[in-house]
C-alpha positions as CSV (number, residue, x, y, z in Angstrom):
1,M,-140.6,176.0,-13.3
2,T,-142.5,177.0,-10.4
3,D,-144.0,180.4,-9.8
4,T,-142.4,181.0,-6.6
5,I,-141.2,184.6,-5.8
6,P,-137.9,184.7,-4.2
7,T,-137.5,186.4,-0.9
8,P,-136.3,190.0,-1.4
9,R,-134.4,192.0,1.3
10,R,-137.7,193.7,2.0
11,P,-139.5,192.0,4.6
12,N,-143.1,190.6,4.0
13,P,-144.8,193.6,2.2
14,L,-148.0,192.9,3.9
15,G,-146.7,194.1,7.0
16,G,-145.1,197.1,5.3
17,I,-147.2,199.9,6.8
18,V,-145.9,199.1,10.1
19,R,-142.2,198.7,9.2
20,S,-139.7,200.2,11.7
21,L,-138.1,202.3,8.9
22,E,-141.2,204.1,8.1
23,F,-141.8,204.8,11.8
24,R,-138.1,206.2,12.0
25,M,-139.1,208.5,8.9
26,L,-142.4,209.3,10.5
27,G,-140.6,210.3,13.6
28,L,-138.1,212.3,11.7
29,A,-140.8,214.3,9.8
30,L,-142.6,215.2,13.0
31,L,-139.0,216.3,14.7
32,L,-138.7,218.3,11.6
33,A,-141.9,219.9,11.8
34,I,-141.5,220.8,15.7
35,I,-138.1,222.4,14.9
36,L,-139.3,224.4,12.1
37,S,-142.5,225.3,14.0
38,L,-140.2,226.8,16.7
39,S,-138.0,228.6,14.2
40,S,-140.9,230.2,12.4
41,P,-144.2,231.3,13.9
42,Y,-145.6,230.9,10.3
43,F,-144.8,227.1,9.6
44,L,-147.8,225.6,11.5
45,T,-150.4,228.1,10.1
46,E,-153.1,226.6,8.0
47,R,-152.1,228.6,4.9
48,N,-148.4,227.3,5.0
49,I,-149.8,223.6,5.6
50,F,-151.8,223.8,2.6
51,N,-149.0,225.5,1.0
52,I,-146.7,222.4,1.9
53,L,-149.0,220.1,0.5
54,D,-149.5,222.0,-2.7
55,Q,-145.6,222.2,-3.2
56,S,-145.6,218.3,-2.6
57,V,-147.8,217.4,-5.4
58,V,-145.5,217.7,-8.5
59,I,-142.5,216.2,-6.8
60,G,-144.6,213.6,-5.1
61,I,-146.1,212.4,-8.1
62,V,-142.8,212.1,-10.0
63,A,-141.4,210.3,-6.9
64,V,-143.9,207.5,-7.3
65,G,-142.5,206.6,-10.6
66,M,-139.1,207.0,-9.4
67,T,-139.7,204.6,-6.5
68,F,-140.8,202.0,-8.8
69,V,-137.8,202.3,-11.0
70,I,-135.4,202.4,-8.0
71,L,-136.9,199.2,-6.4
72,T,-135.6,197.4,-9.5
73,G,-132.3,198.6,-9.0
74,G,-132.5,201.1,-11.9
75,I,-132.5,204.9,-12.1
76,D,-134.5,207.3,-14.3
77,L,-132.5,210.6,-15.0
78,S,-134.9,211.6,-17.7
79,V,-138.2,212.4,-15.7
80,G,-137.3,216.2,-15.8
81,A,-136.9,216.2,-19.4
82,V,-139.8,214.0,-20.0
83,F,-141.8,216.6,-17.7
84,G,-140.7,219.6,-19.8
85,L,-141.4,217.7,-23.3
86,T,-144.6,216.4,-22.4
87,G,-145.6,219.9,-21.0
88,I,-145.0,221.3,-24.3
89,V,-146.9,218.5,-26.1
90,L,-149.8,219.1,-23.8
91,A,-149.7,222.8,-24.5
92,L,-149.6,222.3,-28.1
93,A,-152.5,219.6,-27.9
94,L,-154.8,222.2,-25.9
95,K,-154.6,224.4,-28.8
96,A,-156.4,222.2,-31.0
97,I,-158.4,219.6,-29.0
98,P,-160.3,219.6,-25.7
99,I,-158.6,219.2,-22.3
100,V,-160.3,215.6,-21.8
101,L,-158.4,214.5,-25.0
102,A,-155.2,216.5,-24.7
103,V,-154.2,215.2,-21.1
104,P,-154.4,211.6,-22.3
105,V,-152.3,212.4,-25.3
106,A,-149.5,213.9,-23.1
107,V,-149.7,211.1,-20.7
108,A,-149.4,208.6,-23.5
109,A,-146.4,210.5,-24.8
110,G,-144.6,210.3,-21.4
111,A,-145.5,206.4,-21.3
112,G,-144.1,205.9,-24.5
113,I,-140.8,207.6,-23.8
114,G,-140.6,205.4,-20.7
115,L,-141.5,202.2,-22.8
116,F,-138.4,203.1,-25.0
117,S,-136.2,203.5,-22.0
118,G,-137.6,200.4,-20.5
119,V,-137.0,198.3,-23.7
120,L,-133.3,199.6,-24.1
121,I,-132.6,198.7,-20.6
122,A,-134.5,195.3,-20.2
123,V,-134.3,194.0,-23.6
124,F,-130.7,195.1,-24.9
125,G,-129.1,195.4,-21.4
126,L,-128.0,199.0,-21.6
127,A,-127.1,200.8,-18.3
128,P,-130.2,202.8,-16.9
129,F,-127.8,205.6,-16.0
130,V,-126.8,206.0,-19.6
131,V,-130.0,205.4,-21.4
132,T,-131.9,207.9,-19.1
133,L,-129.2,210.5,-19.6
134,G,-129.4,210.3,-23.2
135,I,-133.1,210.3,-23.1
136,M,-132.7,213.3,-20.8
137,A,-130.6,215.2,-23.7
138,I,-133.0,214.1,-26.3
139,G,-136.1,215.3,-24.5
140,R,-134.5,218.8,-23.6
141,S,-133.5,219.3,-27.2
142,L,-137.1,218.3,-28.5
143,S,-138.6,220.7,-26.0
144,F,-136.9,223.7,-27.5
145,I,-137.6,222.3,-31.1
146,L,-141.4,222.1,-30.6
147,S,-141.8,225.2,-28.6
148,G,-139.9,227.4,-30.8
149,Q,-137.5,228.1,-27.8
150,R,-140.3,230.1,-25.8
151,S,-142.9,229.4,-23.3
152,I,-146.3,228.5,-24.8
153,S,-149.2,230.3,-23.0
154,G,-152.8,231.2,-23.7
155,L,-154.0,227.7,-22.4
156,P,-157.8,227.2,-21.8
157,P,-159.1,228.8,-18.5
158,D,-160.9,225.8,-17.5
159,L,-157.3,224.0,-17.0
160,D,-157.0,225.4,-13.6
161,A,-159.9,223.4,-12.2
162,I,-157.6,220.4,-12.2
163,V,-156.0,222.1,-9.3
164,Y,-158.2,224.6,-7.7
165,S,-161.5,222.6,-7.5
166,T,-161.8,221.4,-3.9
167,F,-163.7,218.6,-2.2
168,L,-164.2,219.1,1.6
169,G,-161.9,222.0,1.8
170,I,-159.1,219.9,0.2
171,P,-157.7,220.9,-3.1
172,A,-158.2,218.5,-6.1
173,N,-154.4,218.2,-6.7
174,V,-153.7,217.1,-3.1
175,L,-156.4,214.4,-3.2
176,F,-155.1,213.2,-6.4
177,L,-151.7,212.8,-5.0
178,L,-153.1,210.9,-1.8
179,A,-155.2,208.7,-4.2
180,L,-152.2,208.0,-6.1
181,Y,-150.0,207.0,-3.2
182,L,-152.8,204.8,-1.9
183,A,-153.0,202.9,-5.1
184,A,-149.1,202.7,-5.7
185,W,-149.0,201.4,-1.9
186,G,-151.7,198.8,-2.7
187,Y,-150.2,197.7,-6.1
188,L,-146.7,197.2,-4.3
189,T,-148.0,195.5,-1.3
190,Y,-150.9,193.2,-2.3
191,T,-150.0,192.3,-6.0
192,K,-147.9,189.7,-7.6
193,G,-146.5,192.4,-9.9
194,G,-145.5,194.5,-6.9
195,R,-143.6,191.7,-5.2
196,T,-142.0,190.8,-8.5
197,I,-140.6,194.4,-8.7
198,Y,-139.3,193.9,-5.2
199,A,-137.7,190.5,-6.3
200,I,-136.1,192.0,-9.5
201,G,-134.3,194.5,-7.3
202,S,-133.1,191.8,-4.8
203,N,-131.9,189.4,-7.4
204,V,-133.0,189.4,-10.8
205,E,-131.5,186.0,-11.6
206,A,-133.2,184.3,-8.7
207,A,-136.5,185.9,-10.0
208,R,-136.0,184.9,-13.5
209,A,-135.1,181.3,-12.4
210,A,-138.3,181.3,-10.5
211,G,-140.4,181.9,-13.6
212,L,-141.4,185.3,-12.9
213,S,-142.0,187.9,-15.7
214,T,-138.8,189.7,-15.2
215,L,-138.9,191.3,-18.6
216,V,-142.2,192.9,-18.5
217,Y,-141.8,194.1,-14.7
218,S,-138.1,195.4,-15.5
219,I,-139.9,197.6,-18.3
220,L,-143.1,198.6,-16.5
221,P,-141.4,201.0,-14.0
222,Y,-140.1,203.2,-16.7
223,V,-143.4,203.3,-18.3
224,V,-145.1,204.4,-15.0
225,S,-142.1,206.7,-14.5
226,G,-142.7,208.5,-17.8
227,A,-146.4,208.5,-17.6
228,L,-146.3,210.2,-14.0
229,A,-143.9,212.8,-15.1
230,S,-146.8,213.7,-17.8
231,V,-149.3,213.7,-15.1
232,A,-147.1,216.0,-12.9
233,V,-146.8,218.5,-15.7
234,T,-150.3,218.7,-16.2
235,F,-150.9,219.9,-12.5
236,S,-147.9,222.3,-13.1
237,L,-149.4,223.8,-16.1
238,A,-152.9,224.1,-14.6
239,Q,-151.2,226.1,-11.8
240,V,-149.0,228.6,-14.0
241,M,-151.1,228.4,-17.2
242,S,-148.0,228.1,-19.4
243,A,-145.4,225.6,-20.7
244,D,-141.9,226.3,-20.6
245,P,-139.4,224.0,-22.4
246,L,-137.1,224.5,-19.3
247,A,-139.8,223.2,-16.7
248,G,-138.6,220.2,-14.8
249,N,-134.9,221.2,-14.8
250,G,-133.5,219.3,-11.8
251,L,-136.8,217.5,-11.1
252,E,-135.0,214.0,-11.4
253,L,-132.6,215.0,-8.6
254,D,-135.4,215.9,-6.3
255,A,-137.5,212.8,-7.3
256,I,-134.3,210.6,-6.6
257,A,-133.7,212.7,-3.2
258,A,-137.2,212.1,-1.9
259,V,-137.1,208.4,-2.7
260,V,-133.6,208.0,-0.9
261,I,-134.6,210.0,1.9
262,G,-137.5,207.8,2.3
263,G,-135.3,204.8,3.0
264,A,-135.1,203.2,-0.3
265,S,-131.8,201.4,-1.5
266,L,-130.4,202.7,-4.6
267,Y,-129.2,199.2,-5.2
268,G,-132.8,197.8,-5.5
269,G,-135.1,195.6,-3.7
270,R,-135.7,197.7,-0.6
271,G,-138.0,200.9,0.1
272,S,-141.6,201.5,0.2
273,I,-144.2,204.0,-1.2
274,I,-145.0,205.1,2.3
275,G,-141.5,206.0,2.9
276,T,-141.1,208.0,-0.4
277,L,-144.4,210.1,0.7
278,L,-142.6,211.0,3.9
279,G,-139.4,211.7,2.0
280,V,-141.3,214.0,-0.3
281,L,-143.0,215.7,2.8
282,I,-139.4,216.1,4.6
283,M,-137.7,217.5,1.6
284,V,-140.7,220.0,1.1
285,M,-140.8,221.0,4.7
286,I,-137.0,221.7,4.8
287,R,-137.3,223.9,1.6
288,N,-140.3,225.5,3.1
289,G,-138.9,226.2,6.3
290,L,-135.7,227.6,4.9
291,N,-137.8,230.1,2.8
292,L,-139.8,231.0,5.9
293,M,-136.4,231.9,7.8
294,G,-135.1,233.9,5.0
295,V,-132.2,231.6,4.0
296,S,-131.1,232.2,0.3
297,P,-132.3,229.8,-2.3
298,F,-128.8,229.0,-3.3
299,W,-128.2,227.2,0.2
300,Q,-131.1,224.9,-0.3
301,G,-129.4,222.7,-2.7
302,T,-126.7,222.2,-0.2
303,A,-129.1,221.3,2.5
304,I,-131.1,218.6,0.1
305,G,-127.8,217.3,-1.2
306,S,-126.3,216.8,2.5
307,I,-129.4,215.1,3.5
308,I,-129.0,212.6,0.5
309,I,-125.5,211.9,1.3
310,I,-126.3,211.6,5.2
311,A,-129.2,209.3,4.2
312,L,-126.8,207.0,1.9
313,L,-124.2,206.9,4.8
314,A,-126.9,205.9,7.3
315,E,-127.9,203.1,5.1
316,R,-124.5,201.9,4.6
317,L,-123.8,201.7,8.3
318,I,-127.1,200.0,9.0
319,N,-126.3,197.3,6.3
320,M,-122.9,197.0,7.7
321,R,-124.1,196.6,11.4
322,S,-126.9,194.1,10.2
323,A,-124.2,192.0,8.5
324,R,-122.0,191.6,11.4
325,G,-125.2,190.9,13.6
């Protein structure tokens, strides 16, 4: 067998940064920013811009892992539960060992959960929706068991340096988010592994026939997703200085929404990490703008849900038009 990568539905990733989809998403983000700035005089203030960036960190980190999973045609409904469970693991670890050891323990726990899910899906052929739904239920249960059904506080004061340290006036968590997206973009764009992930989502049988490591790269996205959920909860704990077993409730929906809004196909094989970043910013800007305008938080779910449906409908209409053309 040759080691030729089959052509996925996504165009040549080397030109990914200038794809028309990403330009459309950027245009939408700018249009949204203009509308919200006209709706509220506080939207474009320096304080609110940093607030938007800060609010983008947790969902943005989790959305990177979700992008990897969705590109393969899978789904990960467990990231919210993994977020909550590994947050409890991190809080308990911080009671016994230093921060530099506790954080890797929590990240390894998240990666291990992702590995378990990936093996069940890729090796045993179980449906990603069912597997990750089951892991979600298990994770929530273990969170309550390990925490004793209560929040864990009294974390080391030095933990907040992960968030509140700055470089050139930019918070450390925002810098980490940007570095993560740059690394993920580079991996998906320039490496064989990244192109294999796209190929699996486009046509896994063709990728397997071409001699690609479909098993490894079908499992890897779930490992990345679990590990990044643990990284995200580390930043969350550093801000609130406590771990709640209910933390991350609904986070999986936000992550999926960000990826879909960013133009990724739930069928796999199409999407980009830059699109996901724009999707995160669009979703956070909408919520931030609604808060500034005094809209009830109960309506925000309606807004995000409507955007997901519109994005999926637009994708279907574009695909139908392309097929006819």
